[in-house]
DODO-116850 format. One record per atom (N, C-alpha, C): residue number from 1; residue in three letters; atom name; x, y, z. Coordinates in steps of 0.02 Angstrom, whole numbers, plus 50000, padded with zeros to 5 digits. Last residue first. Example, Ala and Ser with C-alpha at 12.3 -4.5 7.8 and 13.67 -1.06 7.14 Angstrom:
k, r, a, xx, yy, zz
2, SER, N, 50642, 49888, 50354
2, SER, CA, 50684, 49947, 50357
2, SER, C, 50645, 50002, 50394
1, ALA, N, 50660, 49716, 50390
1, ALA, CA, 50615, 49775, 50390
1, ALA, C, 50660, 49835, 50390
END
This chain:
k, r, a, xx, yy, zz
213, UNK, N, 50568, 51332, 49535
213, UNK, CA, 50637, 51336, 49498
213, UNK, C, 50644, 51274, 49451
212, UNK, N, 50451, 51348, 49588
212, UNK, CA, 50488, 51288, 49608
212, UNK, C, 50556, 51279, 49579
211, UNK, N, 50401, 51459, 49529
211, UNK, CA, 50405, 51455, 49597
211, UNK, C, 50451, 51401, 49623
210, UNK, N, 50399, 51425, 49394
210, UNK, CA, 50439, 51476, 49415
210, UNK, C, 50453, 51472, 49492
209, UNK, N, 50304, 51316, 49394
209, UNK, CA, 50373, 51305, 49371
209, UNK, C, 50417, 51362, 49398
208, UNK, N, 50188, 51388, 49437
208, UNK, CA, 50218, 51325, 49475
208, UNK, C, 50290, 51322, 49457
207, UNK, N, 50174, 51478, 49331
207, UNK, CA, 50187, 51503, 49402
207, UNK, C, 50221, 51450, 49443
206, UNK, N, 50138, 51390, 49229
206, UNK, CA, 50200, 51433, 49225
206, UNK, C, 50222, 51456, 49295
205, UNK, N, 50021, 51343, 49278
205, UNK, CA, 50080, 51297, 49271
205, UNK, C, 50145, 51339, 49266
204, UNK, N, 49941, 51455, 49267
204, UNK, CA, 49953, 51426, 49335
204, UNK, C, 50015, 51381, 49332
203, UNK, N, 49934, 51478, 49132
203, UNK, CA, 49967, 51530, 49177
203, UNK, C, 49984, 51500, 49244
202, UNK, N, 49863, 51360, 49100
202, UNK, CA, 49932, 51367, 49077
202, UNK, C, 49973, 51420, 49118
201, UNK, N, 49743, 51390, 49163
201, UNK, CA, 49782, 51333, 49185
201, UNK, C, 49854, 51339, 49165
200, UNK, N, 49704, 51500, 49086
200, UNK, CA, 49714, 51506, 49155
200, UNK, C, 49754, 51450, 49188
199, UNK, N, 49681, 51430, 48963
199, UNK, CA, 49736, 51481, 48970
199, UNK, C, 49754, 51499, 49045
198, UNK, N, 49578, 51343, 48992
198, UNK, CA, 49641, 51317, 48972
198, UNK, C, 49695, 51370, 48980
197, UNK, N, 49482, 51442, 49021
197, UNK, CA, 49500, 51396, 49070
197, UNK, C, 49567, 51365, 49057
196, UNK, N, 49471, 51492, 48894
196, UNK, CA, 49492, 51539, 48948
196, UNK, C, 49515, 51495, 49007
195, UNK, N, 49417, 51387, 48826
195, UNK, CA, 49483, 51413, 48803
195, UNK, C, 49513, 51456, 48858
194, UNK, N, 49289, 51377, 48882
194, UNK, CA, 49341, 51321, 48892
194, UNK, C, 49407, 51348, 48871
193, UNK, N, 49165, 51436, 48923
193, UNK, CA, 49231, 51482, 48904
193, UNK, C, 49291, 51428, 48919
192, UNK, N, 49032, 51410, 48947
192, UNK, CA, 49072, 51368, 48903
192, UNK, C, 49135, 51404, 48879
191, UNK, N, 48962, 51469, 49041
191, UNK, CA, 48964, 51506, 48977
191, UNK, C, 49008, 51473, 48932
190, UNK, N, 48981, 51399, 49154
190, UNK, CA, 48915, 51403, 49132
190, UNK, C, 48912, 51437, 49061
189, UNK, N, 49126, 51414, 49172
189, UNK, CA, 49095, 51349, 49156
189, UNK, C, 49027, 51362, 49122
188, UNK, N, 49142, 51555, 49201
188, UNK, CA, 49178, 51519, 49146
188, UNK, C, 49146, 51455, 49124
187, UNK, N, 49053, 51569, 49311
187, UNK, CA, 49042, 51609, 49252
187, UNK, C, 49076, 51575, 49192
186, UNK, N, 49105, 51484, 49405
186, UNK, CA, 49038, 51470, 49376
186, UNK, C, 49029, 51508, 49314
185, UNK, N, 49281, 51455, 49381
185, UNK, CA, 49225, 51490, 49405
185, UNK, C, 49160, 51471, 49375
184, UNK, N, 49401, 51395, 49370
184, UNK, CA, 49348, 51358, 49354
184, UNK, C, 49287, 51395, 49389
183, UNK, N, 49513, 51465, 49411
183, UNK, CA, 49515, 51440, 49345
183, UNK, C, 49453, 51408, 49320
182, UNK, N, 49483, 51489, 49545
182, UNK, CA, 49488, 51544, 49498
182, UNK, C, 49492, 51526, 49429
181, UNK, N, 49484, 51392, 49636
181, UNK, CA, 49425, 51393, 49593
181, UNK, C, 49432, 51449, 49541
180, UNK, N, 49615, 51287, 49708
180, UNK, CA, 49584, 51348, 49690
180, UNK, C, 49525, 51339, 49641
179, UNK, N, 49748, 51222, 49808
179, UNK, CA, 49679, 51218, 49777
179, UNK, C, 49653, 51281, 49764
178, UNK, N, 49918, 51185, 49785
178, UNK, CA, 49864, 51244, 49805
178, UNK, C, 49799, 51221, 49771
177, UNK, N, 50027, 51073, 49860
177, UNK, CA, 49991, 51096, 49802
177, UNK, C, 49947, 51148, 49826
176, UNK, N, 50119, 51068, 49971
176, UNK, CA, 50115, 51009, 49919
176, UNK, C, 50082, 51031, 49852
175, UNK, N, 50220, 51180, 50060
175, UNK, CA, 50160, 51173, 50017
175, UNK, C, 50163, 51111, 49963
174, UNK, N, 50341, 51181, 50120
174, UNK, CA, 50290, 51150, 50160
174, UNK, C, 50226, 51139, 50112
173, UNK, N, 50425, 51262, 50043
173, UNK, CA, 50429, 51188, 50035
173, UNK, C, 50375, 51150, 50079
172, UNK, N, 50357, 51403, 49959
172, UNK, CA, 50369, 51365, 50019
172, UNK, C, 50377, 51288, 50013
171, UNK, N, 50316, 51438, 49833
171, UNK, CA, 50389, 51441, 49851
171, UNK, C, 50405, 51412, 49915
170, UNK, N, 50178, 51425, 49837
170, UNK, CA, 50215, 51371, 49809
170, UNK, C, 50295, 51379, 49815
169, UNK, N, 50134, 51553, 49888
169, UNK, CA, 50124, 51487, 49922
169, UNK, C, 50176, 51433, 49902
168, UNK, N, 50183, 51640, 49784
168, UNK, CA, 50203, 51649, 49855
168, UNK, C, 50195, 51583, 49893
167, UNK, N, 50106, 51593, 49675
167, UNK, CA, 50182, 51581, 49675
167, UNK, C, 50210, 51590, 49747
166, UNK, N, 49972, 51634, 49707
166, UNK, CA, 49993, 51557, 49700
166, UNK, C, 50067, 51549, 49707
165, UNK, N, 49933, 51760, 49715
165, UNK, CA, 49968, 51730, 49774
165, UNK, C, 49995, 51663, 49761
164, UNK, N, 49874, 51788, 49588
164, UNK, CA, 49915, 51839, 49622
164, UNK, C, 49958, 51804, 49677
163, UNK, N, 49792, 51682, 49551
163, UNK, CA, 49853, 51690, 49511
163, UNK, C, 49904, 51740, 49551
162, UNK, N, 49739, 51629, 49716
162, UNK, CA, 49729, 51658, 49653
162, UNK, C, 49795, 51659, 49612
161, UNK, N, 49653, 51571, 49862
161, UNK, CA, 49716, 51565, 49815
161, UNK, C, 49695, 51593, 49747
160, UNK, N, 49544, 51573, 49940
160, UNK, CA, 49576, 51635, 49929
160, UNK, C, 49640, 51634, 49888
159, UNK, N, 49563, 51414, 49967
159, UNK, CA, 49520, 51466, 49996
159, UNK, C, 49561, 51535, 49989
158, UNK, N, 49687, 51299, 50019
158, UNK, CA, 49627, 51309, 49978
158, UNK, C, 49583, 51363, 50010
157, UNK, N, 49844, 51220, 50037
157, UNK, CA, 49798, 51278, 50053
157, UNK, C, 49746, 51287, 49999
156, UNK, N, 49903, 51078, 50081
156, UNK, CA, 49867, 51098, 50028
156, UNK, C, 49824, 51159, 50040
155, UNK, N, 50056, 51030, 50154
155, UNK, CA, 49996, 51067, 50162
155, UNK, C, 49970, 51087, 50092
154, UNK, N, 50142, 50899, 50240
154, UNK, CA, 50139, 50942, 50184
154, UNK, C, 50067, 50977, 50181
153, UNK, N, 50211, 50864, 50402
153, UNK, CA, 50155, 50879, 50361
153, UNK, C, 50172, 50920, 50294
152, UNK, N, 50317, 50865, 50490
152, UNK, CA, 50303, 50800, 50452
152, UNK, C, 50247, 50813, 50398
151, UNK, N, 50326, 50974, 50580
151, UNK, CA, 50362, 50973, 50512
151, UNK, C, 50351, 50917, 50465
150, UNK, N, 50251, 51037, 50688
150, UNK, CA, 50227, 50981, 50646
150, UNK, C, 50262, 50982, 50576
149, UNK, N, 50305, 51154, 50747
149, UNK, CA, 50292, 51092, 50789
149, UNK, C, 50274, 51028, 50744
148, UNK, N, 50313, 51223, 50614
148, UNK, CA, 50370, 51223, 50668
148, UNK, C, 50360, 51163, 50713
147, UNK, N, 50195, 51237, 50547
147, UNK, CA, 50243, 51184, 50531
147, UNK, C, 50306, 51176, 50578
146, UNK, N, 50136, 51339, 50597
146, UNK, CA, 50109, 51274, 50614
146, UNK, C, 50162, 51220, 50600
145, UNK, N, 50202, 51442, 50530
145, UNK, CA, 50202, 51441, 50603
145, UNK, C, 50180, 51368, 50630
144, UNK, N, 50165, 51420, 50392
144, UNK, CA, 50235, 51415, 50419
144, UNK, C, 50244, 51408, 50499
143, UNK, N, 50029, 51445, 50404
143, UNK, CA, 50052, 51380, 50386
143, UNK, C, 50121, 51366, 50409
142, UNK, N, 50031, 51583, 50442
142, UNK, CA, 50012, 51534, 50493
142, UNK, C, 50032, 51461, 50470
141, UNK, N, 50086, 51636, 50321
141, UNK, CA, 50116, 51651, 50382
141, UNK, C, 50092, 51600, 50444
140, UNK, N, 49993, 51594, 50223
140, UNK, CA, 50054, 51563, 50224
140, UNK, C, 50089, 51575, 50289
139, UNK, N, 49833, 51615, 50314
139, UNK, CA, 49879, 51612, 50254
139, UNK, C, 49942, 51580, 50266
138, UNK, N, 49739, 51641, 50406
138, UNK, CA, 49799, 51657, 50421
138, UNK, C, 49853, 51651, 50367
137, UNK, N, 49613, 51600, 50363
137, UNK, CA, 49641, 51566, 50426
137, UNK, C, 49708, 51584, 50446
136, UNK, N, 49584, 51661, 50242
136, UNK, CA, 49544, 51681, 50301
136, UNK, C, 49573, 51656, 50365
135, UNK, N, 49669, 51586, 50160
135, UNK, CA, 49683, 51658, 50169
135, UNK, C, 49644, 51684, 50235
134, UNK, N, 49610, 51452, 50181
134, UNK, CA, 49680, 51469, 50186
134, UNK, C, 49687, 51542, 50208
133, UNK, N, 49482, 51374, 50269
133, UNK, CA, 49496, 51420, 50217
133, UNK, C, 49565, 51453, 50227
132, UNK, N, 49608, 51249, 50256
132, UNK, CA, 49551, 51281, 50232
132, UNK, C, 49507, 51316, 50289
131, UNK, N, 49725, 51149, 50203
131, UNK, CA, 49719, 51205, 50250
131, UNK, C, 49664, 51255, 50223
130, UNK, N, 49736, 50975, 50200
130, UNK, CA, 49708, 51029, 50170
130, UNK, C, 49708, 51087, 50223
129, UNK, N, 49887, 50880, 50221
129, UNK, CA, 49827, 50913, 50247
129, UNK, C, 49801, 50969, 50205
128, UNK, N, 49974, 50735, 50200
128, UNK, CA, 49956, 50799, 50169
128, UNK, C, 49890, 50814, 50201
127, UNK, N, 49991, 50627, 50291
127, UNK, CA, 50051, 50661, 50264
127, UNK, C, 50035, 50728, 50235
126, UNK, N, 49934, 50538, 50432
126, UNK, CA, 49921, 50570, 50377
126, UNK, C, 49986, 50611, 50354
125, UNK, N, 49919, 50455, 50548
125, UNK, CA, 49972, 50444, 50500
125, UNK, C, 49970, 50481, 50435
124, UNK, N, 49831, 50482, 50641
124, UNK, CA, 49807, 50440, 50587
124, UNK, C, 49857, 50433, 50534
123, UNK, N, 49894, 50565, 50724
123, UNK, CA, 49875, 50500, 50753
123, UNK, C, 49850, 50453, 50696
122, UNK, N, 49902, 50681, 50649
122, UNK, CA, 49961, 50646, 50661
122, UNK, C, 49947, 50574, 50687
121, UNK, N, 49776, 50733, 50652
121, UNK, CA, 49798, 50705, 50589
121, UNK, C, 49859, 50662, 50602
120, UNK, N, 49774, 50780, 50785
120, UNK, CA, 49725, 50726, 50767
120, UNK, C, 49750, 50692, 50705
119, UNK, N, 49871, 50882, 50779
119, UNK, CA, 49879, 50823, 50820
119, UNK, C, 49836, 50765, 50800
118, UNK, N, 49803, 50966, 50685
118, UNK, CA, 49861, 50933, 50666
118, UNK, C, 49880, 50874, 50710
117, UNK, N, 49692, 51006, 50764
117, UNK, CA, 49682, 50971, 50701
117, UNK, C, 49743, 50930, 50683
116, UNK, N, 49760, 51073, 50867
116, UNK, CA, 49721, 51015, 50880
116, UNK, C, 49705, 50972, 50817
115, UNK, N, 49819, 51182, 50791
115, UNK, CA, 49858, 51132, 50820
115, UNK, C, 49820, 51067, 50840
114, UNK, N, 49711, 51210, 50643
114, UNK, CA, 49731, 51221, 50716
114, UNK, C, 49781, 51172, 50737
113, UNK, N, 49667, 51175, 50526
113, UNK, CA, 49697, 51247, 50528
113, UNK, C, 49718, 51256, 50600
112, UNK, N, 49622, 51061, 50399
112, UNK, CA, 49653, 51069, 50467
112, UNK, C, 49685, 51139, 50466
111, UNK, N, 49524, 50953, 50308
111, UNK, CA, 49538, 51021, 50321
111, UNK, C, 49560, 51030, 50389
110, UNK, N, 49605, 50801, 50246
110, UNK, CA, 49551, 50841, 50286
110, UNK, C, 49577, 50909, 50299
109, UNK, N, 49627, 50705, 50120
109, UNK, CA, 49654, 50767, 50136
109, UNK, C, 49601, 50809, 50181
108, UNK, N, 49657, 50532, 50092
108, UNK, CA, 49612, 50585, 50112
108, UNK, C, 49644, 50649, 50142
107, UNK, N, 49678, 50402, 49978
107, UNK, CA, 49702, 50462, 50013
107, UNK, C, 49655, 50509, 50030
106, UNK, N, 49592, 50246, 50004
106, UNK, CA, 49596, 50309, 49970
106, UNK, C, 49632, 50365, 50011
105, UNK, N, 49563, 50123, 50067
105, UNK, CA, 49626, 50134, 50028
105, UNK, C, 49631, 50197, 49988
104, UNK, N, 49459, 50114, 50155
104, UNK, CA, 49444, 50098, 50080
104, UNK, C, 49503, 50108, 50039
103, UNK, N, 49520, 50149, 50269
103, UNK, CA, 49492, 50077, 50265
103, UNK, C, 49486, 50061, 50190
102, UNK, N, 49533, 50282, 50240
102, UNK, CA, 49595, 50245, 50248
102, UNK, C, 49581, 50172, 50237
101, UNK, N, 49397, 50324, 50248
101, UNK, CA, 49437, 50330, 50183
101, UNK, C, 49497, 50284, 50184
100, UNK, N, 49375, 50295, 50380
100, UNK, CA, 49337, 50259, 50327
100, UNK, C, 49376, 50268, 50266
99, UNK, N, 49459, 50383, 50445
99, UNK, CA, 49461, 50310, 50460
99, UNK, C, 49431, 50269, 50405
98, UNK, N, 49408, 50505, 50407
98, UNK, CA, 49472, 50490, 50390
98, UNK, C, 49482, 50413, 50393
97, UNK, N, 49274, 50499, 50452
97, UNK, CA, 49285, 50495, 50381
97, UNK, C, 49356, 50483, 50360
96, UNK, N, 49298, 50497, 50591
96, UNK, CA, 49262, 50441, 50562
96, UNK, C, 49276, 50434, 50484
95, UNK, N, 49366, 50619, 50617
95, UNK, CA, 49400, 50554, 50626
95, UNK, C, 49364, 50497, 50595
94, UNK, N, 49367, 50756, 50526
94, UNK, CA, 49318, 50711, 50552
94, UNK, C, 49348, 50640, 50556
93, UNK, N, 49412, 50916, 50498
93, UNK, CA, 49438, 50852, 50524
93, UNK, C, 49391, 50809, 50554
92, UNK, N, 49333, 50990, 50357
92, UNK, CA, 49361, 50988, 50424
92, UNK, C, 49390, 50925, 50436
91, UNK, N, 49307, 50968, 50222
91, UNK, CA, 49316, 51036, 50241
91, UNK, C, 49343, 51044, 50311
90, UNK, N, 49401, 50839, 50136
90, UNK, CA, 49346, 50856, 50181
90, UNK, C, 49363, 50928, 50207
89, UNK, N, 49426, 50740, 49994
89, UNK, CA, 49447, 50804, 50035
89, UNK, C, 49385, 50816, 50069
88, UNK, N, 49499, 50593, 49927
88, UNK, CA, 49439, 50627, 49960
88, UNK, C, 49468, 50691, 49994
87, UNK, N, 49541, 50521, 49764
87, UNK, CA, 49555, 50547, 49830
87, UNK, C, 49494, 50582, 49860
86, UNK, N, 49484, 50462, 49659
86, UNK, CA, 49547, 50439, 49677
86, UNK, C, 49575, 50471, 49743
85, UNK, N, 49322, 50410, 49598
85, UNK, CA, 49364, 50454, 49634
85, UNK, C, 49427, 50425, 49660
84, UNK, N, 49232, 50317, 49534
84, UNK, CA, 49294, 50327, 49510
84, UNK, C, 49346, 50375, 49543
83, UNK, N, 49102, 50308, 49584
83, UNK, CA, 49110, 50351, 49522
83, UNK, C, 49183, 50352, 49496
82, UNK, N, 49127, 50239, 49701
82, UNK, CA, 49091, 50205, 49647
82, UNK, C, 49100, 50243, 49583
81, UNK, N, 49190, 50340, 49772
81, UNK, CA, 49224, 50282, 49751
81, UNK, C, 49192, 50247, 49694
80, UNK, N, 49079, 50425, 49795
80, UNK, CA, 49135, 50451, 49757
80, UNK, C, 49176, 50387, 49731
79, UNK, N, 48992, 50346, 49867
79, UNK, CA, 48973, 50366, 49801
79, UNK, C, 49034, 50390, 49762
78, UNK, N, 49073, 50330, 49982
78, UNK, CA, 49054, 50270, 49943
78, UNK, C, 49031, 50290, 49872
77, UNK, N, 49078, 50460, 50025
77, UNK, CA, 49142, 50427, 50007
77, UNK, C, 49120, 50366, 49964
76, UNK, N, 48941, 50485, 50052
76, UNK, CA, 48976, 50515, 49997
76, UNK, C, 49036, 50484, 49977
75, UNK, N, 48929, 50400, 50166
75, UNK, CA, 48890, 50380, 50101
75, UNK, C, 48922, 50420, 50042
74, UNK, N, 49007, 50469, 50258
74, UNK, CA, 49035, 50399, 50231
74, UNK, C, 48998, 50384, 50169
73, UNK, N, 49007, 50641, 50235
73, UNK, CA, 48976, 50583, 50257
73, UNK, C, 49014, 50526, 50223
72, UNK, N, 49066, 50753, 50174
72, UNK, CA, 49052, 50759, 50246
72, UNK, C, 49019, 50696, 50274
71, UNK, N, 49171, 50829, 50060
71, UNK, CA, 49141, 50765, 50079
71, UNK, C, 49128, 50770, 50155
70, UNK, N, 49228, 50928, 49979
70, UNK, CA, 49175, 50942, 50024
70, UNK, C, 49133, 50880, 50045
69, UNK, N, 49277, 50821, 49834
69, UNK, CA, 49281, 50875, 49885
69, UNK, C, 49220, 50885, 49928
68, UNK, N, 49351, 50690, 49757
68, UNK, CA, 49287, 50717, 49779
68, UNK, C, 49308, 50766, 49836
67, UNK, N, 49462, 50687, 49607
67, UNK, CA, 49445, 50667, 49680
67, UNK, C, 49380, 50701, 49696
66, UNK, N, 49553, 50625, 49478
66, UNK, CA, 49496, 50659, 49497
66, UNK, C, 49471, 50635, 49568
65, UNK, N, 49678, 50642, 49363
65, UNK, CA, 49672, 50627, 49436
65, UNK, C, 49608, 50665, 49457
64, UNK, N, 49670, 50587, 49196
64, UNK, CA, 49662, 50638, 49248
64, UNK, C, 49659, 50605, 49315
63, UNK, N, 49667, 50490, 49104
63, UNK, CA, 49734, 50501, 49132
63, UNK, C, 49727, 50559, 49189
62, UNK, N, 49542, 50487, 49046
62, UNK, CA, 49563, 50437, 49093
62, UNK, C, 49622, 50445, 49133
61, UNK, N, 49435, 50597, 49010
61, UNK, CA, 49504, 50602, 49013
61, UNK, C, 49532, 50552, 49066
60, UNK, N, 49302, 50542, 49004
60, UNK, CA, 49326, 50589, 48955
60, UNK, C, 49401, 50594, 48950
59, UNK, N, 49300, 50469, 49123
59, UNK, CA, 49280, 50439, 49055
59, UNK, C, 49306, 50480, 49001
58, UNK, N, 49319, 50566, 49218
58, UNK, CA, 49367, 50511, 49208
58, UNK, C, 49360, 50474, 49144
57, UNK, N, 49207, 50651, 49199
57, UNK, CA, 49273, 50672, 49188
57, UNK, C, 49325, 50620, 49179
56, UNK, N, 49104, 50557, 49229
56, UNK, CA, 49109, 50586, 49164
56, UNK, C, 49180, 50614, 49148
55, UNK, N, 49128, 50536, 49373
55, UNK, CA, 49126, 50481, 49322
55, UNK, C, 49137, 50508, 49250
54, UNK, N, 49118, 50662, 49418
54, UNK, CA, 49177, 50630, 49431
54, UNK, C, 49182, 50570, 49377
53, UNK, N, 48984, 50695, 49386
53, UNK, CA, 49036, 50737, 49364
53, UNK, C, 49101, 50700, 49373
52, UNK, N, 48918, 50599, 49466
52, UNK, CA, 48909, 50596, 49396
52, UNK, C, 48962, 50641, 49361
51, UNK, N, 48951, 50646, 49593
51, UNK, CA, 48972, 50578, 49571
51, UNK, C, 48965, 50567, 49498
50, UNK, N, 48879, 50766, 49596
50, UNK, CA, 48953, 50765, 49596
50, UNK, C, 48986, 50698, 49577
49, UNK, N, 48744, 50788, 49602
49, UNK, CA, 48774, 50757, 49539
49, UNK, C, 48847, 50754, 49538
48, UNK, N, 48732, 50946, 49676
48, UNK, CA, 48703, 50880, 49666
48, UNK, C, 48733, 50856, 49604
47, UNK, N, 48871, 51025, 49755
47, UNK, CA, 48825, 51020, 49698
47, UNK, C, 48802, 50950, 49693
46, UNK, N, 48961, 50994, 49851
46, UNK, CA, 48916, 51051, 49866
46, UNK, C, 48862, 51054, 49811
45, UNK, N, 49053, 50903, 49824
45, UNK, CA, 48992, 50879, 49838
45, UNK, C, 48945, 50932, 49856
44, UNK, N, 49177, 50957, 49698
44, UNK, CA, 49147, 50964, 49763
44, UNK, C, 49074, 50935, 49770
43, UNK, N, 49313, 50880, 49632
43, UNK, CA, 49244, 50891, 49619
43, UNK, C, 49200, 50896, 49683
42, UNK, N, 49468, 50924, 49597
42, UNK, CA, 49429, 50912, 49651
42, UNK, C, 49360, 50929, 49636
41, UNK, N, 49574, 50866, 49467
41, UNK, CA, 49515, 50899, 49490
41, UNK, C, 49487, 50879, 49551
40, UNK, N, 49701, 50870, 49345
40, UNK, CA, 49684, 50850, 49412
40, UNK, C, 49623, 50898, 49429
39, UNK, N, 49797, 50911, 49239
39, UNK, CA, 49756, 50853, 49241
39, UNK, C, 49731, 50827, 49309
38, UNK, N, 49843, 51044, 49178
38, UNK, CA, 49823, 51036, 49249
38, UNK, C, 49771, 50970, 49250
37, UNK, N, 49872, 51086, 49049
37, UNK, CA, 49927, 51056, 49091
37, UNK, C, 49910, 51052, 49164
36, UNK, N, 49768, 51121, 48970
36, UNK, CA, 49801, 51172, 49007
36, UNK, C, 49861, 51156, 49047
35, UNK, N, 49717, 51000, 48938
35, UNK, CA, 49753, 51036, 48885
35, UNK, C, 49794, 51099, 48913
34, UNK, N, 49650, 50976, 49059
34, UNK, CA, 49710, 50928, 49033
34, UNK, C, 49749, 50965, 48987
33, UNK, N, 49549, 51072, 49059
33, UNK, CA, 49604, 51068, 49111
33, UNK, C, 49663, 51032, 49086
32, UNK, N, 49479, 51045, 48940
32, UNK, CA, 49512, 51106, 48949
32, UNK, C, 49563, 51105, 49004
31, UNK, N, 49432, 50909, 48971
31, UNK, CA, 49474, 50918, 48914
31, UNK, C, 49515, 50984, 48917
30, UNK, N, 49353, 50936, 49080
30, UNK, CA, 49406, 50891, 49087
30, UNK, C, 49457, 50901, 49031
29, UNK, N, 49252, 51016, 49018
29, UNK, CA, 49295, 51044, 49071
29, UNK, C, 49362, 51000, 49077
28, UNK, N, 49193, 50924, 48928
28, UNK, CA, 49235, 50977, 48899
28, UNK, C, 49275, 51016, 48951
27, UNK, N, 49137, 50834, 49035
27, UNK, CA, 49183, 50809, 48984
27, UNK, C, 49226, 50868, 48949
26, UNK, N, 49052, 50920, 49113
26, UNK, CA, 49106, 50876, 49139
26, UNK, C, 49158, 50859, 49083
25, UNK, N, 48939, 50981, 49054
25, UNK, CA, 49000, 51019, 49060
25, UNK, C, 49064, 50977, 49082
24, UNK, N, 48822, 50905, 49043
24, UNK, CA, 48839, 50950, 48990
24, UNK, C, 48917, 50972, 48994
23, UNK, N, 48815, 50832, 49164
23, UNK, CA, 48807, 50798, 49095
23, UNK, C, 48830, 50838, 49037
22, UNK, N, 48831, 50926, 49257
22, UNK, CA, 48883, 50887, 49246
22, UNK, C, 48883, 50848, 49175
21, UNK, N, 48790, 51063, 49296
21, UNK, CA, 48764, 51032, 49246
21, UNK, C, 48817, 50978, 49220
20, UNK, N, 48856, 51121, 49403
20, UNK, CA, 48784, 51118, 49409
20, UNK, C, 48749, 51078, 49358
19, UNK, N, 48999, 51080, 49487
19, UNK, CA, 48969, 51077, 49424
19, UNK, C, 48891, 51076, 49433
18, UNK, N, 49139, 51152, 49557
18, UNK, CA, 49067, 51139, 49570
18, UNK, C, 49030, 51141, 49502
17, UNK, N, 49306, 51114, 49590
17, UNK, CA, 49254, 51121, 49539
17, UNK, C, 49189, 51106, 49569
16, UNK, N, 49464, 51169, 49604
16, UNK, CA, 49409, 51147, 49645
16, UNK, C, 49347, 51167, 49609
15, UNK, N, 49611, 51119, 49535
15, UNK, CA, 49554, 51153, 49521
15, UNK, C, 49499, 51124, 49569
14, UNK, N, 49768, 51121, 49608
14, UNK, CA, 49711, 51078, 49604
14, UNK, C, 49645, 51120, 49596
13, UNK, N, 49938, 51127, 49570
13, UNK, CA, 49876, 51163, 49578
13, UNK, C, 49823, 51119, 49566
12, UNK, N, 50045, 51035, 49559
12, UNK, CA, 50052, 51096, 49593
12, UNK, C, 49993, 51139, 49609
11, UNK, N, 50099, 50920, 49502
11, UNK, CA, 50054, 50967, 49458
11, UNK, C, 50058, 51030, 49493
10, UNK, N, 50161, 50862, 49614
10, UNK, CA, 50201, 50877, 49551
10, UNK, C, 50161, 50928, 49507
9, UNK, N, 50053, 50840, 49694
9, UNK, CA, 50108, 50891, 49716
9, UNK, C, 50146, 50912, 49654
8, UNK, N, 49999, 50735, 49629
8, UNK, CA, 49957, 50801, 49634
8, UNK, C, 50003, 50853, 49651
7, UNK, N, 50096, 50638, 49640
7, UNK, CA, 50075, 50662, 49577
7, UNK, C, 50042, 50726, 49579
6, UNK, N, 50099, 50625, 49778
6, UNK, CA, 50156, 50652, 49748
6, UNK, C, 50139, 50679, 49680
5, UNK, N, 49974, 50571, 49799
5, UNK, CA, 49981, 50633, 49832
5, UNK, C, 50045, 50667, 49798
4, UNK, N, 49998, 50445, 49737
4, UNK, CA, 49951, 50493, 49707
4, UNK, C, 49958, 50565, 49734
3, UNK, N, 50098, 50395, 49821
3, UNK, CA, 50114, 50402, 49747
3, UNK, C, 50064, 50452, 49721
2, UNK, N, 50122, 50461, 49975
2, UNK, CA, 50086, 50415, 49939
2, UNK, C, 50094, 50444, 49862
1, UNK, N, 50292, 50504, 50036
1, UNK, CA, 50220, 50529, 50012
1, UNK, C, 50189, 50476, 49970
END
């Protein structure tokens, strides 16, 4: 596994972040996540200014692993790279985006939920796939079923992951890490509830350790 992918897997959980006010919130959020033992973030391009958020989070906490999520164009990949992004996440499997990210030397985790997606990913030599939306697409049961013909992939489920089911996912050796927004909700961020974010991260880390023994 790519060294960065392994580092993310070692952390076990990836906050999926939408920042509406990156100039205000990026730095304190990065600090809250890091203090909670979760020094990684997927900053979604669903909000304007995602590249600003990526840059400010990396500046505030240089040791953090920060990537770009909900990437749908090569232009967004360029913007993410310029901001310091270290990985790319796409909601679906787009061969053009996968090839472009690989050409730029960046790990990319495309959204894959079908055998056709997995076949396409295999041709690109990918190791880690995003499984999105996880719960709505069949959850852990489907991930395990898909792993039978495709045992070479590790999976990063995102969508419907919470403190309640995080441990169930992470107990499976198929799971590289889980993406989630439960520790970085709009309510927590917009109201500057950094201590609560840190505490949710600590609870997540405890679940990761328990699930993986």
